[in-house]
N, C-alpha and C positions, 0 to 999 in steps of 0.2 A: 432424555436423559439429563439429570442435573448433576453438578457437582457438590459434594458435601458442604464445601464452603460458600456462603453467601458472596456474590460479587456485586460490585458496582462498575458500571461502564459509563463514563462521561465524555463528552465532547469538549475539546480545549481549542482555542484560538492559539495563534503564534506565540504571544508572551506567556500564555499559561503553560503551553508545551515546553518552551524554553525552562521555564522554572522546574518543570518535571523532567528535564532531560536525564537525569540519572536514572529514573524509572524507565524510560525508553531504552537508554542505553543497556541496561541489565537485560531487558527482554530479547532486544537485538543481539547483543553478544551471545547470550546463551543459545538462542535458536539459530543463528547463521554459523556457529561453530560446528553445528551438526552437517554431516553429508546431506546433499551433494554440494553444499555451499562451502564448508570448511574455512570459514573467513578467519583471520588472524587478528590479533590486537591492533595491528596497523591498520587492517581493513575497517575495523570498528571505528578507530580514530578518524580515519578519512569520511567514513559515512556521517559521523557526528559534527565534522567540520561543515559538510553539505547542510546537515540538519539545521545548524544554527543560521546559516544563510537562508534556507527554505521557511524558517519560523519568522522571519522578518517579513515575508510577504504579507501583504494585508488579507490576501485570500487564502492563506495557509489554514488547514483545519487537522485536528488529529482526534482520535479517540484512545482512551486508555482503560483497562480493566484491571480492577484491584480486588484483594479479599478484603474482608471487613477489618482485617488489621493493617490494612495498607500496601500489602505485598503486590507488586506488580506482575500480572500474569499474562497480559497481552497488550498489543498497542496496534495502531494504523494511523497513516498520516499521508497526506498528499496535499495538491493544490491545482487549480486550473492551469493548464498549459498556455504560455503566452504565444503571440504571433510569431516570435522568431524561435520557437522551440525546436531543439535539436532531435527530440524523441523519435520522429519518422524517418530521420536520416540514418539510424542505426539498423534498419531492415535490411536483410540481405537481398530481397526482391522488393523494387519500388512498389508503392502503393499508389492509387489514384490521386490526382490533385484534390479532388473532392474528399477523399479520406484524410489527407494530410492538412487540409484548411484549418487553421487555428486562429482565433481571434481573442483569446483570453477568457473566454466564456463559454465555448463549445465543448470542451474536453476537460474532465477533472482526470489528473495523473494521480493514480494510487501508487504512492512510492513505496510504501512498506506495508505489510500486514503480517503480524507474528503472534503466535500463542506459545507460552513454554509448554514442554512435554507433559508435566503432570496434569494440565488443565486442557488438554485436546480432547476432542471428540466429546464435547458438551455444548456444543453451539456457540462458544465463545467467539470464535472467528467470525461467525455471521452476525453476531450482536455487534461486534466492533464495526463490521462493514456497514450494517445498517445505521448504527449511531453516526458514522463518519459521514454517510451520505444524506442523512435525513435533511430535508429542506433545501438540498443542493439546487441549483438552476441552471446546470449544464445539461447538453444533449446526451451524453455519454461519459463512460469511464474507461480509461486505458490503463493497463498494466503489463508488466513482464513478469513471467514466471518461469522457473527453471523446469525443463521437461522431465528431470528425473525426480521431482517433487511430485509424485502422482496424487498425493492426498489434496495437495492445494490446487493442482489442475482439476481434480474432480469436483472439489467444492466450487471452484469458480464457474465451471459448466453448469453445476446444478442451480447456480444463482443467476444463470442467464448470460454468461459471458461466451463469446465465440473467438476462436483463433483467427487473426487477420494475417499473420506471417511470421516470421523468425528474425530475432535481432541479436546482435552482439552489444548489449547496452553500455559497455565501456571496452576500453582497449584490454585484451587479454581475457575476456569474459567467456564463458561458455555460451553457446547458442540457446537463446530463450525464446518461448512462445510469446508473442504480443497478442493480448486478448482485449477484447471491446465489450462492454457492455452497454447497449442502448437503453436509456433511461426513458420512461414514460413522460410524455410532453403534455403540459396542460392544453385544453382546447384553445383555438386561437379566437 
């Protein structure tokens, strides 16, 4: 199924993503204002304070989808988890030390993936996901997804993710599914 408007999906490094922050903010604010997220303007401000910090990491990468006239319609971003990440500490049930082990190269943390409502169900999220992960050299990808976001959960499962636990990613957050995608490894 294709959308009537031609789209481009580009991968961006940190400095380029920071330059396009307005596009990321527009997509994020619109998508995450919807239930089950119901994020406020203050939530968006806090997210983009973190975004600016994340874009300064050398390993940060993002993907942005735009229409031919430059309208942003979808985005994704993240970076590999460092050895001192707190990601695994937010789970309600501890996972094994092997699952928790991070070295800055093992796991890519997919921080956000969102597509604006008029452009959903056209494969854009999958295209963003593929563009973001193209050429990545980690063993796996990890993300948190709200369990009430059934479409997102179904997409992640279809792409090969499996649930490994539940987490409260930040203080006061709803419980989220923690999902992991094992990436194919080149032969040794």
